[in-house]
PDB file with one MODEL, atoms N, CA, C and O in Angstrom:
MODEL        1
ATOM      1  N   MET A   1       0.902  -1.101   0.044  1.00  0.00           N
ATOM      2  CA  MET A   1      -0.027  -0.083   0.107  1.00  0.00           C
ATOM      3  C   MET A   1       0.843   1.226   0.029  1.00  0.00           C
ATOM      4  O   MET A   1       1.762   1.367   0.835  1.00  0.00           O
ATOM      5  N   ILE A   2       0.596   2.130  -0.862  1.00  0.00           N
ATOM      6  CA  ILE A   2       1.382   3.394  -0.957  1.00  0.00           C
ATOM      7  C   ILE A   2       0.592   4.490  -0.133  1.00  0.00           C
ATOM      8  O   ILE A   2      -0.637   4.552  -0.158  1.00  0.00           O
ATOM      9  N   VAL A   3       1.316   5.267   0.530  1.00  0.00           N
ATOM     10  CA  VAL A   3       0.824   6.396   1.486  1.00  0.00           C
ATOM     11  C   VAL A   3       1.386   7.719   0.924  1.00  0.00           C
ATOM     12  O   VAL A   3       2.598   7.913   0.828  1.00  0.00           O
ATOM     13  N   THR A   4       0.518   8.557   0.584  1.00  0.00           N
ATOM     14  CA  THR A   4       0.768   9.895   0.115  1.00  0.00           C
ATOM     15  C   THR A   4       0.346  10.909   0.990  1.00  0.00           C
ATOM     16  O   THR A   4      -0.583  10.599   1.736  1.00  0.00           O
ATOM     17  N   TYR A   5       0.799  12.037   1.081  1.00  0.00           N
ATOM     18  CA  TYR A   5       0.614  13.147   1.969  1.00  0.00           C
ATOM     19  C   TYR A   5       0.224  14.390   1.345  1.00  0.00           C
ATOM     20  O   TYR A   5       0.741  14.686   0.268  1.00  0.00           O
ATOM     21  N   GLU A   6      -0.729  15.251   1.953  1.00  0.00           N
ATOM     22  CA  GLU A   6      -0.928  16.630   1.677  1.00  0.00           C
ATOM     23  C   GLU A   6      -0.040  17.317   2.548  1.00  0.00           C
ATOM     24  O   GLU A   6      -0.416  17.629   3.678  1.00  0.00           O
ATOM     25  N   ASP A   7       1.225  17.612   2.090  1.00  0.00           N
ATOM     26  CA  ASP A   7       2.110  18.189   2.879  1.00  0.00           C
ATOM     27  C   ASP A   7       1.925  19.425   3.429  1.00  0.00           C
ATOM     28  O   ASP A   7       2.408  19.745   4.515  1.00  0.00           O
ATOM     29  N   GLY A   8       1.145  20.254   2.637  1.00  0.00           N
ATOM     30  CA  GLY A   8       1.022  21.701   2.930  1.00  0.00           C
ATOM     31  C   GLY A   8       0.070  21.609   4.163  1.00  0.00           C
ATOM     32  O   GLY A   8       0.300  22.343   5.124  1.00  0.00           O
ATOM     33  N   ASN A   9      -0.997  20.738   4.187  1.00  0.00           N
ATOM     34  CA  ASN A   9      -1.713  20.565   5.443  1.00  0.00           C
ATOM     35  C   ASN A   9      -0.978  20.216   6.524  1.00  0.00           C
ATOM     36  O   ASN A   9      -1.143  20.827   7.580  1.00  0.00           O
ATOM     37  N   LEU A  10      -0.099  19.228   6.425  1.00  0.00           N
ATOM     38  CA  LEU A  10       0.746  18.909   7.581  1.00  0.00           C
ATOM     39  C   LEU A  10       1.548  19.988   8.210  1.00  0.00           C
ATOM     40  O   LEU A  10       1.657  20.201   9.418  1.00  0.00           O
ATOM     41  N   ARG A  11       2.151  20.706   7.135  1.00  0.00           N
ATOM     42  CA  ARG A  11       3.039  21.774   7.663  1.00  0.00           C
ATOM     43  C   ARG A  11       2.269  22.887   8.339  1.00  0.00           C
ATOM     44  O   ARG A  11       2.747  23.399   9.352  1.00  0.00           O
ATOM     45  N   LYS A  12       1.184  23.271   7.883  1.00  0.00           N
ATOM     46  CA  LYS A  12       0.282  24.207   8.523  1.00  0.00           C
ATOM     47  C   LYS A  12      -0.108  23.844   9.832  1.00  0.00           C
ATOM     48  O   LYS A  12      -0.207  24.731  10.680  1.00  0.00           O
ATOM     49  N   ASN A  13      -0.366  22.554  10.142  1.00  0.00           N
ATOM     50  CA  ASN A  13      -0.754  22.023  11.505  1.00  0.00           C
ATOM     51  C   ASN A  13       0.278  21.657  12.293  1.00  0.00           C
ATOM     52  O   ASN A  13       0.046  21.410  13.476  1.00  0.00           O
ATOM     53  N   GLY A  14       1.538  21.562  11.800  1.00  0.00           N
ATOM     54  CA  GLY A  14       2.754  21.185  12.604  1.00  0.00           C
ATOM     55  C   GLY A  14       2.742  19.776  13.098  1.00  0.00           C
ATOM     56  O   GLY A  14       3.033  19.473  14.255  1.00  0.00           O
ATOM     57  N   ILE A  15       2.310  18.727  11.947  1.00  0.00           N
ATOM     58  CA  ILE A  15       2.328  17.380  12.023  1.00  0.00           C
ATOM     59  C   ILE A  15       3.357  16.830  11.152  1.00  0.00           C
ATOM     60  O   ILE A  15       3.566  17.244  10.012  1.00  0.00           O
ATOM     61  N   SER A  16       4.038  15.823  11.757  1.00  0.00           N
ATOM     62  CA  SER A  16       5.019  15.156  10.823  1.00  0.00           C
ATOM     63  C   SER A  16       4.524  13.948  10.244  1.00  0.00           C
ATOM     64  O   SER A  16       3.495  13.465  10.715  1.00  0.00           O
ATOM     65  N   HIS A  17       5.172  13.326   9.181  1.00  0.00           N
ATOM     66  CA  HIS A  17       4.848  12.061   8.677  1.00  0.00           C
ATOM     67  C   HIS A  17       5.083  10.918   9.772  1.00  0.00           C
ATOM     68  O   HIS A  17       4.364   9.920   9.810  1.00  0.00           O
ATOM     69  N   ILE A  18       6.117  11.130  10.640  1.00  0.00           N
ATOM     70  CA  ILE A  18       6.286  10.136  11.784  1.00  0.00           C
ATOM     71  C   ILE A  18       5.093  10.090  12.721  1.00  0.00           C
ATOM     72  O   ILE A  18       4.670   9.005  13.119  1.00  0.00           O
ATOM     73  N   GLU A  19       4.524  11.269  13.092  1.00  0.00           N
ATOM     74  CA  GLU A  19       3.392  11.394  13.910  1.00  0.00           C
ATOM     75  C   GLU A  19       2.179  10.693  13.245  1.00  0.00           C
ATOM     76  O   GLU A  19       1.435  10.002  13.941  1.00  0.00           O
ATOM     77  N   VAL A  20       1.950  10.858  11.858  1.00  0.00           N
ATOM     78  CA  VAL A  20       0.896  10.207  11.328  1.00  0.00           C
ATOM     79  C   VAL A  20       1.158   8.644  11.382  1.00  0.00           C
ATOM     80  O   VAL A  20       0.216   7.889  11.626  1.00  0.00           O
ATOM     81  N   GLN A  21       2.334   8.196  11.172  1.00  0.00           N
ATOM     82  CA  GLN A  21       2.606   6.763  11.227  1.00  0.00           C
ATOM     83  C   GLN A  21       2.331   6.149  12.563  1.00  0.00           C
ATOM     84  O   GLN A  21       1.874   5.012  12.682  1.00  0.00           O
ATOM     85  N   GLU A  22       2.682   7.088  13.757  1.00  0.00           N
ATOM     86  CA  GLU A  22       2.498   6.571  15.069  1.00  0.00           C
ATOM     87  C   GLU A  22       0.856   6.327  15.112  1.00  0.00           C
ATOM     88  O   GLU A  22       0.401   5.258  15.519  1.00  0.00           O
ATOM     89  N   VAL A  23       0.112   7.279  14.713  1.00  0.00           N
ATOM     90  CA  VAL A  23      -1.408   7.099  14.851  1.00  0.00           C
ATOM     91  C   VAL A  23      -1.883   5.728  14.021  1.00  0.00           C
ATOM     92  O   VAL A  23      -2.672   4.928  14.525  1.00  0.00           O
ATOM     93  N   PHE A  24      -1.406   5.581  12.915  1.00  0.00           N
ATOM     94  CA  PHE A  24      -1.629   4.417  12.124  1.00  0.00           C
ATOM     95  C   PHE A  24      -1.174   3.061  12.744  1.00  0.00           C
ATOM     96  O   PHE A  24      -1.791   2.022  12.508  1.00  0.00           O
ATOM     97  N   ALA A  25      -0.004   3.112  13.594  1.00  0.00           N
ATOM     98  CA  ALA A  25       0.448   1.900  14.071  1.00  0.00           C
ATOM     99  C   ALA A  25      -0.093   1.572  15.431  1.00  0.00           C
ATOM    100  O   ALA A  25       0.215   0.516  15.983  1.00  0.00           O
ATOM    101  N   SER A  26      -0.915   2.477  15.999  1.00  0.00           N
ATOM    102  CA  SER A  26      -1.552   2.304  17.330  1.00  0.00           C
ATOM    103  C   SER A  26      -2.757   1.297  17.493  1.00  0.00           C
ATOM    104  O   SER A  26      -3.605   1.278  16.602  1.00  0.00           O
ATOM    105  N   ASP A  27      -2.861   0.583  18.424  1.00  0.00           N
ATOM    106  CA  ASP A  27      -4.054  -0.340  18.666  1.00  0.00           C
ATOM    107  C   ASP A  27      -5.181   0.428  19.228  1.00  0.00           C
ATOM    108  O   ASP A  27      -6.310  -0.062  19.203  1.00  0.00           O
ATOM    109  N   LEU A  28      -4.953   1.647  19.755  1.00  0.00           N
ATOM    110  CA  LEU A  28      -6.013   2.219  20.500  1.00  0.00           C
ATOM    111  C   LEU A  28      -6.779   3.307  19.526  1.00  0.00           C
ATOM    112  O   LEU A  28      -7.673   3.990  20.027  1.00  0.00           O
ATOM    113  N   SER A  29      -6.463   3.458  18.257  1.00  0.00           N
ATOM    114  CA  SER A  29      -7.053   4.342  17.446  1.00  0.00           C
ATOM    115  C   SER A  29      -8.515   3.872  17.059  1.00  0.00           C
ATOM    116  O   SER A  29      -8.884   2.707  17.207  1.00  0.00           O
ATOM    117  N   PHE A  30      -9.259   4.810  16.585  1.00  0.00           N
ATOM    118  CA  PHE A  30     -10.565   4.618  16.065  1.00  0.00           C
ATOM    119  C   PHE A  30     -10.825   5.413  14.768  1.00  0.00           C
ATOM    120  O   PHE A  30     -10.188   6.426  14.481  1.00  0.00           O
ATOM    121  N   ALA A  31     -11.804   4.885  14.002  1.00  0.00           N
ATOM    122  CA  ALA A  31     -12.051   5.684  12.712  1.00  0.00           C
ATOM    123  C   ALA A  31     -13.524   5.909  12.730  1.00  0.00           C
ATOM    124  O   ALA A  31     -14.333   5.157  13.273  1.00  0.00           O
ATOM    125  N   GLU A  32     -13.808   7.035  12.072  1.00  0.00           N
ATOM    126  CA  GLU A  32     -15.095   7.389  11.646  1.00  0.00           C
ATOM    127  C   GLU A  32     -15.245   7.538  10.279  1.00  0.00           C
ATOM    128  O   GLU A  32     -14.356   8.129   9.666  1.00  0.00           O
ATOM    129  N   ASP A  33     -16.381   7.031   9.587  1.00  0.00           N
ATOM    130  CA  ASP A  33     -16.540   7.143   8.247  1.00  0.00           C
ATOM    131  C   ASP A  33     -16.854   8.563   7.940  1.00  0.00           C
ATOM    132  O   ASP A  33     -17.536   9.230   8.717  1.00  0.00           O
ATOM    133  N   LEU A  34     -16.383   9.041   6.841  1.00  0.00           N
ATOM    134  CA  LEU A  34     -16.784  10.498   6.320  1.00  0.00           C
ATOM    135  C   LEU A  34     -17.431  10.218   4.953  1.00  0.00           C
ATOM    136  O   LEU A  34     -17.467   9.133   4.372  1.00  0.00           O
ATOM    137  N   LYS A  35     -17.946  11.426   4.537  1.00  0.00           N
ATOM    138  CA  LYS A  35     -18.718  11.164   3.134  1.00  0.00           C
ATOM    139  C   LYS A  35     -17.503  10.936   2.130  1.00  0.00           C
ATOM    140  O   LYS A  35     -16.338  11.282   2.324  1.00  0.00           O
ATOM    141  N   PRO A  36     -18.010  10.292   1.036  1.00  0.00           N
ATOM    142  CA  PRO A  36     -16.880  10.026   0.065  1.00  0.00           C
ATOM    143  C   PRO A  36     -16.385  11.357  -0.512  1.00  0.00           C
ATOM    144  O   PRO A  36     -17.016  12.414  -0.480  1.00  0.00           O
ATOM    145  N   SER A  37     -15.119  11.154  -1.066  1.00  0.00           N
ATOM    146  CA  SER A  37     -14.569  12.411  -1.702  1.00  0.00           C
ATOM    147  C   SER A  37     -15.415  12.809  -2.797  1.00  0.00           C
ATOM    148  O   SER A  37     -16.404  12.149  -3.113  1.00  0.00           O
ATOM    149  N   GLY A  38     -14.993  14.079  -3.508  1.00  0.00           N
ATOM    150  CA  GLY A  38     -15.525  14.472  -4.682  1.00  0.00           C
ATOM    151  C   GLY A  38     -15.388  13.487  -5.898  1.00  0.00           C
ATOM    152  O   GLY A  38     -16.174  13.448  -6.845  1.00  0.00           O
ATOM    153  N   ARG A  39     -14.241  12.672  -5.731  1.00  0.00           N
ATOM    154  CA  ARG A  39     -13.972  11.729  -6.716  1.00  0.00           C
ATOM    155  C   ARG A  39     -14.740  10.336  -6.465  1.00  0.00           C
ATOM    156  O   ARG A  39     -14.530   9.404  -7.241  1.00  0.00           O
ATOM    157  N   GLY A  40     -15.492  10.215  -5.550  1.00  0.00           N
ATOM    158  CA  GLY A  40     -16.221   9.025  -4.962  1.00  0.00           C
ATOM    159  C   GLY A  40     -15.397   8.097  -4.316  1.00  0.00           C
ATOM    160  O   GLY A  40     -15.786   6.930  -4.305  1.00  0.00           O
ATOM    161  N   ASN A  41     -14.259   8.400  -3.734  1.00  0.00           N
ATOM    162  CA  ASN A  41     -13.406   7.437  -2.915  1.00  0.00           C
ATOM    163  C   ASN A  41     -13.785   7.494  -1.439  1.00  0.00           C
ATOM    164  O   ASN A  41     -14.114   8.546  -0.889  1.00  0.00           O
ATOM    165  N   GLY A  42     -13.727   6.352  -0.844  1.00  0.00           N
ATOM    166  CA  GLY A  42     -14.031   6.259   0.520  1.00  0.00           C
ATOM    167  C   GLY A  42     -13.122   7.111   1.312  1.00  0.00           C
ATOM    168  O   GLY A  42     -11.976   7.323   0.916  1.00  0.00           O
ATOM    169  N   ARG A  43     -13.643   7.682   2.571  1.00  0.00           N
ATOM    170  CA  ARG A  43     -12.627   8.521   3.222  1.00  0.00           C
ATOM    171  C   ARG A  43     -13.081   8.194   4.924  1.00  0.00           C
ATOM    172  O   ARG A  43     -14.211   7.848   5.270  1.00  0.00           O
ATOM    173  N   VAL A  44     -12.121   8.362   5.679  1.00  0.00           N
ATOM    174  CA  VAL A  44     -12.324   8.061   7.194  1.00  0.00           C
ATOM    175  C   VAL A  44     -11.387   9.207   7.933  1.00  0.00           C
ATOM    176  O   VAL A  44     -10.486   9.853   7.398  1.00  0.00           O
ATOM    177  N   MET A  45     -11.818   9.285   9.242  1.00  0.00           N
ATOM    178  CA  MET A  45     -10.957  10.239   9.972  1.00  0.00           C
ATOM    179  C   MET A  45     -10.667   9.196  11.178  1.00  0.00           C
ATOM    180  O   MET A  45     -11.539   8.581  11.792  1.00  0.00           O
ATOM    181  N   ILE A  46      -9.289   9.120  11.393  1.00  0.00           N
ATOM    182  CA  ILE A  46      -8.626   8.208  12.394  1.00  0.00           C
ATOM    183  C   ILE A  46      -8.229   9.266  13.516  1.00  0.00           C
ATOM    184  O   ILE A  46      -7.776  10.390  13.299  1.00  0.00           O
ATOM    185  N   ILE A  47      -8.448   8.774  14.581  1.00  0.00           N
ATOM    186  CA  ILE A  47      -8.083   9.598  15.913  1.00  0.00           C
ATOM    187  C   ILE A  47      -7.313   8.638  16.869  1.00  0.00           C
ATOM    188  O   ILE A  47      -7.659   7.497  17.175  1.00  0.00           O
ATOM    189  N   ASP A  48      -6.172   9.329  17.297  1.00  0.00           N
ATOM    190  CA  ASP A  48      -5.396   8.592  18.327  1.00  0.00           C
ATOM    191  C   ASP A  48      -4.174   9.363  18.872  1.00  0.00           C
ATOM    192  O   ASP A  48      -3.883  10.462  18.402  1.00  0.00           O
ATOM    193  N   TRP A  49      -3.513   8.837  19.784  1.00  0.00           N
ATOM    194  CA  TRP A  49      -2.463   9.446  20.450  1.00  0.00           C
ATOM    195  C   TRP A  49      -1.004   9.356  19.614  1.00  0.00           C
ATOM    196  O   TRP A  49      -0.763   8.345  18.953  1.00  0.00           O
ATOM    197  N   THR A  50      -0.180  10.313  19.671  1.00  0.00           N
ATOM    198  CA  THR A  50       1.176  10.211  19.253  1.00  0.00           C
ATOM    199  C   THR A  50       2.016   9.762  20.407  1.00  0.00           C
ATOM    200  O   THR A  50       1.547   9.838  21.542  1.00  0.00           O
ATOM    201  N   GLN A  51       3.233   9.296  20.201  1.00  0.00           N
ATOM    202  CA  GLN A  51       4.218   8.902  21.195  1.00  0.00           C
ATOM    203  C   GLN A  51       4.396  10.064  22.237  1.00  0.00           C
ATOM    204  O   GLN A  51       4.525   9.828  23.438  1.00  0.00           O
ATOM    205  N   SER A  52       4.397  11.335  21.710  1.00  0.00           N
ATOM    206  CA  SER A  52       4.556  12.530  22.467  1.00  0.00           C
ATOM    207  C   SER A  52       3.374  12.900  23.317  1.00  0.00           C
ATOM    208  O   SER A  52       3.489  13.738  24.212  1.00  0.00           O
ATOM    209  N   GLY A  53       2.281  12.313  23.066  1.00  0.00           N
ATOM    210  CA  GLY A  53       1.021  12.731  23.901  1.00  0.00           C
ATOM    211  C   GLY A  53      -0.126  13.464  23.200  1.00  0.00           C
ATOM    212  O   GLY A  53      -1.185  13.701  23.780  1.00  0.00           O
ATOM    213  N   ARG A  54       0.126  13.822  21.906  1.00  0.00           N
ATOM    214  CA  ARG A  54      -0.749  14.529  21.182  1.00  0.00           C
ATOM    215  C   ARG A  54      -1.886  13.726  20.902  1.00  0.00           C
ATOM    216  O   ARG A  54      -1.683  12.512  20.859  1.00  0.00           O
ATOM    217  N   ILE A  55      -3.158  14.184  20.682  1.00  0.00           N
ATOM    218  CA  ILE A  55      -4.291  13.473  20.110  1.00  0.00           C
ATOM    219  C   ILE A  55      -4.568  14.202  18.785  1.00  0.00           C
ATOM    220  O   ILE A  55      -4.919  15.380  18.708  1.00  0.00           O
ATOM    221  N   LEU A  56      -4.362  13.325  17.698  1.00  0.00           N
ATOM    222  CA  LEU A  56      -4.442  13.789  16.373  1.00  0.00           C
ATOM    223  C   LEU A  56      -5.647  13.177  15.780  1.00  0.00           C
ATOM    224  O   LEU A  56      -6.016  12.066  16.158  1.00  0.00           O
ATOM    225  N   GLU A  57      -6.393  13.955  14.711  1.00  0.00           N
ATOM    226  CA  GLU A  57      -7.217  13.505  13.873  1.00  0.00           C
ATOM    227  C   GLU A  57      -6.605  13.503  12.479  1.00  0.00           C
ATOM    228  O   GLU A  57      -6.075  14.521  12.032  1.00  0.00           O
ATOM    229  N   ILE A  58      -6.678  12.314  11.758  1.00  0.00           N
ATOM    230  CA  ILE A  58      -5.970  12.083  10.531  1.00  0.00           C
ATOM    231  C   ILE A  58      -7.055  11.735   9.519  1.00  0.00           C
ATOM    232  O   ILE A  58      -7.753  10.748   9.753  1.00  0.00           O
ATOM    233  N   GLY A  59      -7.270  12.485   8.367  1.00  0.00           N
ATOM    234  CA  GLY A  59      -8.164  12.278   7.345  1.00  0.00           C
ATOM    235  C   GLY A  59      -7.503  11.388   6.262  1.00  0.00           C
ATOM    236  O   GLY A  59      -6.434  11.787   5.800  1.00  0.00           O
ATOM    237  N   VAL A  60      -7.979  10.332   5.850  1.00  0.00           N
ATOM    238  CA  VAL A  60      -7.484   9.326   4.906  1.00  0.00           C
ATOM    239  C   VAL A  60      -8.436   9.279   3.674  1.00  0.00           C
ATOM    240  O   VAL A  60      -9.631   9.063   3.877  1.00  0.00           O
ATOM    241  N   GLU A  61      -8.028   9.447   2.554  1.00  0.00           N
ATOM    242  CA  GLU A  61      -8.828   9.018   1.403  1.00  0.00           C
ATOM    243  C   GLU A  61      -8.261   7.811   0.822  1.00  0.00           C
ATOM    244  O   GLU A  61      -7.034   7.724   0.759  1.00  0.00           O
ATOM    245  N   TYR A  62      -9.110   6.723   0.324  1.00  0.00           N
ATOM    246  CA  TYR A  62      -8.601   5.519  -0.168  1.00  0.00           C
ATOM    247  C   TYR A  62      -8.793   5.580  -1.695  1.00  0.00           C
ATOM    248  O   TYR A  62      -9.919   5.760  -2.159  1.00  0.00           O
ATOM    249  N   PHE A  63      -7.730   5.434  -2.470  1.00  0.00           N
ATOM    250  CA  PHE A  63      -7.614   5.205  -3.637  1.00  0.00           C
ATOM    251  C   PHE A  63      -7.566   3.796  -4.165  1.00  0.00           C
ATOM    252  O   PHE A  63      -6.496   3.402  -4.630  1.00  0.00           O
ATOM    253  N   GLU A  64      -8.596   3.002  -4.145  1.00  0.00           N
ATOM    254  CA  GLU A  64      -8.429   1.596  -4.300  1.00  0.00           C
ATOM    255  C   GLU A  64      -7.809   1.132  -5.534  1.00  0.00           C
ATOM    256  O   GLU A  64      -7.048   0.165  -5.504  1.00  0.00           O
ATOM    257  N   THR A  65      -8.082   1.761  -6.641  1.00  0.00           N
ATOM    258  CA  THR A  65      -7.579   1.324  -8.151  1.00  0.00           C
ATOM    259  C   THR A  65      -6.065   1.510  -8.075  1.00  0.00           C
ATOM    260  O   THR A  65      -5.368   0.860  -8.854  1.00  0.00           O
ATOM    261  N   GLU A  66      -5.487   2.365  -7.175  1.00  0.00           N
ATOM    262  CA  GLU A  66      -4.221   2.703  -7.180  1.00  0.00           C
ATOM    263  C   GLU A  66      -3.440   2.006  -6.038  1.00  0.00           C
ATOM    264  O   GLU A  66      -2.210   2.040  -5.985  1.00  0.00           O
ATOM    265  N   ASP A  67      -4.210   1.378  -5.133  1.00  0.00           N
ATOM    266  CA  ASP A  67      -3.616   0.735  -3.928  1.00  0.00           C
ATOM    267  C   ASP A  67      -2.921   1.869  -2.982  1.00  0.00           C
ATOM    268  O   ASP A  67      -1.856   1.702  -2.386  1.00  0.00           O
ATOM    269  N   ARG A  68      -3.645   2.945  -2.954  1.00  0.00           N
ATOM    270  CA  ARG A  68      -3.000   4.051  -2.174  1.00  0.00           C
ATOM    271  C   ARG A  68      -3.890   4.702  -1.155  1.00  0.00           C
ATOM    272  O   ARG A  68      -5.100   4.852  -1.326  1.00  0.00           O
ATOM    273  N   GLU A  69      -3.208   5.094  -0.052  1.00  0.00           N
ATOM    274  CA  GLU A  69      -4.025   5.801   0.935  1.00  0.00           C
ATOM    275  C   GLU A  69      -3.588   7.303   0.827  1.00  0.00           C
ATOM    276  O   GLU A  69      -2.374   7.463   0.695  1.00  0.00           O
ATOM    277  N   HIS A  70      -4.315   8.360   0.857  1.00  0.00           N
ATOM    278  CA  HIS A  70      -3.913   9.684   0.760  1.00  0.00           C
ATOM    279  C   HIS A  70      -4.188  10.374   2.014  1.00  0.00           C
ATOM    280  O   HIS A  70      -5.378  10.463   2.318  1.00  0.00           O
ATOM    281  N   ILE A  71      -3.246  10.927   2.874  1.00  0.00           N
ATOM    282  CA  ILE A  71      -3.459  11.643   4.061  1.00  0.00           C
ATOM    283  C   ILE A  71      -3.784  13.105   3.642  1.00  0.00           C
ATOM    284  O   ILE A  71      -2.863  13.861   3.334  1.00  0.00           O
ATOM    285  N   PHE A  72      -5.042  13.503   3.627  1.00  0.00           N
ATOM    286  CA  PHE A  72      -5.403  14.810   3.094  1.00  0.00           C
ATOM    287  C   PHE A  72      -5.764  15.664   4.266  1.00  0.00           C
ATOM    288  O   PHE A  72      -6.296  16.751   4.041  1.00  0.00           O
ATOM    289  N   HIS A  73      -5.525  15.276   5.525  1.00  0.00           N
ATOM    290  CA  HIS A  73      -5.841  16.320   6.616  1.00  0.00           C
ATOM    291  C   HIS A  73      -5.102  15.667   7.888  1.00  0.00           C
ATOM    292  O   HIS A  73      -5.148  14.450   8.069  1.00  0.00           O
ATOM    293  N   ALA A  74      -4.484  16.451   8.678  1.00  0.00           N
ATOM    294  CA  ALA A  74      -3.926  16.062   9.832  1.00  0.00           C
ATOM    295  C   ALA A  74      -3.754  17.253  10.773  1.00  0.00           C
ATOM    296  O   ALA A  74      -3.133  18.245  10.394  1.00  0.00           O
ATOM    297  N   MET A  75      -4.295  17.174  12.000  1.00  0.00           N
ATOM    298  CA  MET A  75      -4.272  18.225  13.044  1.00  0.00           C
ATOM    299  C   MET A  75      -4.478  17.751  14.458  1.00  0.00           C
ATOM    300  O   MET A  75      -4.901  16.611  14.648  1.00  0.00           O
ATOM    301  N   ASP A  76      -4.211  18.542  15.444  1.00  0.00           N
ATOM    302  CA  ASP A  76      -4.707  18.232  16.781  1.00  0.00           C
ATOM    303  C   ASP A  76      -6.228  18.009  16.662  1.00  0.00           C
ATOM    304  O   ASP A  76      -6.997  18.700  15.994  1.00  0.00           O
ATOM    305  N   ALA A  77      -6.542  16.930  17.420  1.00  0.00           N
ATOM    306  CA  ALA A  77      -8.054  16.570  17.351  1.00  0.00           C
ATOM    307  C   ALA A  77      -8.862  17.680  17.806  1.00  0.00           C
ATOM    308  O   ALA A  77      -8.457  18.372  18.739  1.00  0.00           O
ATOM    309  N   GLY A  78     -10.069  17.939  17.184  1.00  0.00           N
ATOM    310  CA  GLY A  78     -11.007  18.946  17.613  1.00  0.00           C
ATOM    311  C   GLY A  78     -11.890  18.534  18.750  1.00  0.00           C
ATOM    312  O   GLY A  78     -12.031  17.316  18.862  1.00  0.00           O
ATOM    313  N   LYS A  79     -12.494  19.264  19.589  1.00  0.00           N
ATOM    314  CA  LYS A  79     -13.287  18.803  20.652  1.00  0.00           C
ATOM    315  C   LYS A  79     -14.078  17.658  20.569  1.00  0.00           C
ATOM    316  O   LYS A  79     -14.092  16.847  21.496  1.00  0.00           O
ATOM    317  N   ALA A  80     -14.799  17.492  19.462  1.00  0.00           N
ATOM    318  CA  ALA A  80     -15.580  16.370  19.466  1.00  0.00           C
ATOM    319  C   ALA A  80     -15.027  15.086  19.381  1.00  0.00           C
ATOM    320  O   ALA A  80     -15.401  14.086  19.993  1.00  0.00           O
ATOM    321  N   TYR A  81     -13.938  15.206  18.429  1.00  0.00           N
ATOM    322  CA  TYR A  81     -13.151  13.852  18.265  1.00  0.00           C
ATOM    323  C   TYR A  81     -12.118  13.578  19.572  1.00  0.00           C
ATOM    324  O   TYR A  81     -11.890  12.424  19.936  1.00  0.00           O
ATOM    325  N   LYS A  82     -11.670  14.446  20.073  1.00  0.00           N
ATOM    326  CA  LYS A  82     -10.958  14.390  21.316  1.00  0.00           C
ATOM    327  C   LYS A  82     -11.808  13.787  22.621  1.00  0.00           C
ATOM    328  O   LYS A  82     -11.365  12.970  23.429  1.00  0.00           O
ATOM    329  N   LYS A  83     -13.039  14.344  22.630  1.00  0.00           N
ATOM    330  CA  LYS A  83     -13.795  13.782  23.614  1.00  0.00           C
ATOM    331  C   LYS A  83     -14.406  12.297  23.373  1.00  0.00           C
ATOM    332  O   LYS A  83     -14.663  11.459  24.238  1.00  0.00           O
ATOM    333  N   ALA A  84     -14.548  12.210  22.149  1.00  0.00           N
ATOM    334  CA  ALA A  84     -14.910  10.539  21.868  1.00  0.00           C
ATOM    335  C   ALA A  84     -13.683   9.832  22.076  1.00  0.00           C
ATOM    336  O   ALA A  84     -13.782   8.836  22.792  1.00  0.00           O
ATOM    337  N   PHE A  85     -12.544  10.110  21.619  1.00  0.00           N
ATOM    338  CA  PHE A  85     -11.300   9.365  21.872  1.00  0.00           C
ATOM    339  C   PHE A  85     -11.112   9.127  23.327  1.00  0.00           C
ATOM    340  O   PHE A  85     -11.073   7.951  23.690  1.00  0.00           O
ATOM    341  N   LEU A  86     -10.985  10.113  24.256  1.00  0.00           N
ATOM    342  CA  LEU A  86     -10.878  10.072  25.659  1.00  0.00           C
ATOM    343  C   LEU A  86     -11.860   9.129  26.255  1.00  0.00           C
ATOM    344  O   LEU A  86     -11.538   8.326  27.130  1.00  0.00           O
ATOM    345  N   LYS A  87     -13.135   9.242  25.742  1.00  0.00           N
ATOM    346  CA  LYS A  87     -14.293   8.286  26.428  1.00  0.00           C
ATOM    347  C   LYS A  87     -13.962   6.953  26.054  1.00  0.00           C
ATOM    348  O   LYS A  87     -14.192   6.055  26.865  1.00  0.00           O
ATOM    349  N   ARG A  88     -13.445   6.682  24.924  1.00  0.00           N
ATOM    350  CA  ARG A  88     -13.043   5.286  24.684  1.00  0.00           C
ATOM    351  C   ARG A  88     -11.873   4.804  25.507  1.00  0.00           C
ATOM    352  O   ARG A  88     -11.909   3.713  26.077  1.00  0.00           O
ATOM    353  N   ASN A  89     -10.691   5.728  25.578  1.00  0.00           N
ATOM    354  CA  ASN A  89      -9.553   5.164  25.943  1.00  0.00           C
ATOM    355  C   ASN A  89      -9.042   5.917  27.315  1.00  0.00           C
ATOM    356  O   ASN A  89      -7.927   5.718  27.796  1.00  0.00           O
ATOM    357  N   GLY A  90     -10.024   6.814  27.878  1.00  0.00           N
ATOM    358  CA  GLY A  90      -9.671   7.545  28.954  1.00  0.00           C
ATOM    359  C   GLY A  90      -9.252   6.820  30.213  1.00  0.00           C
ATOM    360  O   GLY A  90      -8.924   7.459  31.213  1.00  0.00           O
TER     361      GLY A  90
ENDMDL
END
């Protein structure tokens, strides 16, 4: 599986590729389905801790025909996602 990044969004929000991979590797993360993209691809928001203790929300779009996951959004989790995450893992 190929992973690509919207690097402008990551830079804007101070998120590194390593932090995104930490979220992906965790067993505590959870995902919420999002509306499909304008291209019709499935999308999810994954929420989890990084090793430094940040709770991030990571938006992923799946390009199945290309066997690719595209990270289109990454930032510190907003209130609703943070609350849901802490309720599950607090």
